[in-house]
N, C-alpha and C positions, 0 to 999 in steps of 0.2 A: 802754573795755574794763573789764569787771568782774573785776579781778585777784583779789579775795578769793574769788570763786566758783571760779576756776581753781585757786588754792591749796587750797581746801577739798576739791575733787575729788581732787587729788593726795594730800592727807593721808589722805582716806578710803580711797583705793586702797591706800596703804601699810599702814594698820591692818587692812584687810580681808584682806590676804594674810599676816598674822601666823600662823604655825603655832602652834596652841595646845597647849602641852605643859608638862611640869614635870620637875623632877629626880626620878629614880626609876629602877628597874631594870626592863627588859623581858625579863630572863632568869630562868627558873625561877619559883617562887612560884605565885600563883593562876593558875588556868586561866580566862582571860577569855572563852574560846569557849563556856563553859557558862552564862555570865550572860545573862539576858534583855536584849533590846535597850535598852529604856528605862532599866533599872537600870544597865546599863553606861555609857550616855550620861550619866546623872546622876553616876556615880562619876568619869567622866573630867572633867566640868566642875568638880567639887569638888576633884579632884586638881590640875587646872591652876591653880586659884586659889592654891595653895600654892607655886607655882613661884618667885615673886619677880621673874622676868624670862623673856622669851621672845625667841628670835632665829631668824630664818627667811629663806629665799629662795623667792620665788614666781615662776614663769614661766608665761606664757600667751599667748593670742591674743585680739585684739579687732578686729572688722571685718577679719579676715584679716591683721592686723599683729601682730607679736610685741612683747611688753613683758616687763620684768623688774622685780621689786620686791625690795628688800632692807630688812629691818626688824629693829630691836631695841627691845623695849618693857619698861620696868619696870612691874610690876603690883602693885597694892595687895592686901591680904588679901581684899578684897571682889571682886577680879577686874577692877577698873578700871585703865585705862592711866594711869600716873602721869607718866611721861616717855617720849618717843619719839625715836628716831633712825632715819631711813630714807631711801630714795631710790627714785625711779621713773624707768625708762629706756624711752623710746619713740623709734623712728626715729633711734637713735644720739644722742639728746639726753637729758640726765639732770637731773631736778629733785631737790633735797635738801629734806628735811623734818625739823624738830626741834620738840619740844614740851617745855617745861620752865618752872618758875616761873610757871605760869598764862598763858604766852604761846605762841603758835604762830609758828614761823619757817619761811620758804619761800624757797629760792634757786634760780633757774633762769636760763637764757639768754633773751635777748629773743625768739629764735626759738621757744623752748619756749612762752613765754607766748602768742605770737601764733598759732602753729599749734594749740595746745590750745584757743584761743578760736574756731577755725574761720575765721580771717582770713588775709590775704595779707601776706607780709613786704614786698612791693613797695609797700604803702600807707604804709610808715613809713621814716623816716630811720634805717636800721639802725646806721650807724656811731655816731651820737650816742646812740641808745638803748642800744646794747651798752656803750659807754663809761660811761654813767650807771649801769647795772645791774651792772657788772663787780664781782664779789666781794661784792655787797650781798644782805642778807636782808630780805625783807618781814616785818614783825612785826605781829601782831594779837592780840587777846585770845583765849585758848584756847576752843575749842568745848567742849560738854559731853563729859566723858571717856567713851570707849567701853567697853563690857563686853568687854574683850579676851579674857577667859578663858571667855566664855559663847558658844561657837560655835554653839549651837542657839537663840540669841536668846531665852533665858528659857523655852523650851517644848520639852521632849523628847518630847511626845506625838507619835505617828505615826512615830517612828523605826523603821526596819527594819534587821535584821542580815543581812548576806550571808555567803557562804562565806569561810572563812579564805583570805587571799591574801597576796601579798608586796608590801610598800611600801618602797621605798628599801633593799632587801636584807634586810628584816626581816618576820617573820610578823606579820600584822595582821588584826584583825576590822573589816570595813567597816560603818559605821553610816550609813545614808542617810536623808535627809529631803527631801521636796519641798514647796514652799509653793504657795499658790493661784495665784501669778503664773508658775509654771513653773520657778522657780529650784530647782536640785537641788544639794545639798551632801552629799558623802561624807566622813566623818571616819574616819581609820584609827587604831584603838587597838591597842596592843601585845597580841598574843595571849596572852602569859604575863607574870606579875609585876604590877607596879603598872600602873594603867590610863593609861599614858602615851600621848598622842596623837603619832603619828609623822608625820602629814601630813593635808592637806585637799585635796579636789578639788571645785571649784565650776564649774557650768555654768549660764549664764544669757544669753539673748538673743544667742547667737553668741559670747559671751565664755567662754573656758575658762581657768581658772587652777589650777595644781597647785603646792602649797606643801609644801616639805619642811623638816625640822629641820636647822639648821646649828649650833645650840648652845642649851643650856637651863640655867637656874639661875645663870648668870653675870651679875652686874649690868651694865647697859648704861652706858657712859660718855657721858652727855649733858650738854653744857655750852652755855650761852647765848652767842651771838656778842657781841663787844664792841659797845657802843652806836654807835660810829662806823661800824660795818659794817651798820647797820640803816636801813631806810626804813619809814615808815608806809604803810598802804594808800593814803591820800590822796596821799602823795608819789609812789608808784609810778603811780597812776592819772594824776596830772598829767604825769609823764614820758611816758607813752604818748600823752596828748592833745597834748602839745607836739611829739612826734615824728611825729605823723600828717601825711602829706603831702597837700596839696590840689592837684587838677589844674586 
């Protein structure tokens, strides 16, 4: 079982669902409804880079099944993710994700690993596997940091502006962009005041994710697990190989 791939997918999901926002006021001040779409998108990106941190909750469906992502990301002035603390919940099972000190940490139940890989729990000695993984984090070298504050992936060309609407109880300007693969992303920017992003809606290949702000500008408390609580990728792979039952 390629456990690194499973962890990478979960980590990417957590980061992708981060609501991109920054400290600032959405009351009074500038009237963002008057700003042209691309200019407002550019302002929102630059403002998000000043946030220092972002915290959000994302909920959605994939293949008809619900999932929830919780995430807190400390962001560099360049908009890169510096450290991450998050979780991904599917089918009542939760995986935890941490990134700090140049390392990625991933913790999940044996069932999460197996089902995420599209395999059957009946093919493994679940008692032995669960005992070996209990409370342990898989550690690996950090992937290239994501541009957490760049929700238009470096290109705001083609962004369109919709009518003012309400997002999470606040007046917002929806900025929408579709890519060539059919992915559609709508970023909701505060209608008044600083160009704060209030949330993001993404639709792609039957997956729908809506992310809302749960806190901004407050540094995330990200601490690496103790060494005795960690296992390397090779050690986790070996555990699954040893637990696989042969008929």
